[in-house]
Steps between C-alpha positions, in 0.01 A plus 500: 500500500522250796793544727684169556616387836790260569862473416661515154733221403799751522410598861463132600846419332672785682348397834613147454861613406520716810378210713747269354791745566381548869478122543842435352647752751304378803550108467847463588455709816180311583676162499769632727241648725311157531839324579575764766159440655545128496832540696315714762210262511740212563676682779167601655369142485826366664450776782146381541623146523755579769253696709244231475753227602623706790142563610405141474797402705409736785135418470541115508795518739710281280778516244378585146712483187496667156644259243520496119255271315776252428837410633747758371546878536411528120156368575403830662476665148391182323231366703420749777499442879291400794450554870474183712514399858820354644424126449425553131757430239357598149249743343299208363131597530434166664727576787279602804783725634486739200337823617518680155657480170625788280585515128804662356482763218618398165815684370589602851824374667483431876843433655545358849705246684193358668411156380288195628807313620771636720416876496139567593331831570311448827330705763465404869203540719644846613513617129888503475690289245572155609847475665769431235279637218710746300340837467612522150176593313383512131616675194224564230549619143437430139750414227227641251606849583817642337821473710505879546156496677523167684658623816275808528200265517655218711335437831663369814317347786698481818386311814651588827555253776171615676320379194405837359525539125544812285520582132790720378593626157838383377817682634836350395625250761166502685317213341757224456338170544734189518 
């Protein structure tokens, strides 16, 4: 009598049922994990942008701005942002003053008061914020997370008058952006 090798139909069905149960348990947590990583990624990319803009301002001995790829504060989360020299006005790729363009993550809210018009985020040739620029910062979160988890995963980017930025986790009253 030959000994058969392989799985029986019953063994295969039991394996698939166990795999289905494990996936049903893991999937909700995996989607939350992905959203949390996108929040952190957006915060890291904004920090990279701010460091890059500050370094370019010092290197080129001129004012450098970080503005939304649009004209309103809501455009930070919809269209992304760019770094441009002081004589630039938009993030249009054809504008020779644009140094770098960044895309925003989908499903991630980026709240700030900086816009293209009156309140711009700029760095001087010494690396400090342009005089008159509020050192308000950014608030980054996702409405995809349940309300109970939203604040625990919210990130705040604060910029001091010397132009240094840092990421902080949410603390009540610490990340209020006008």
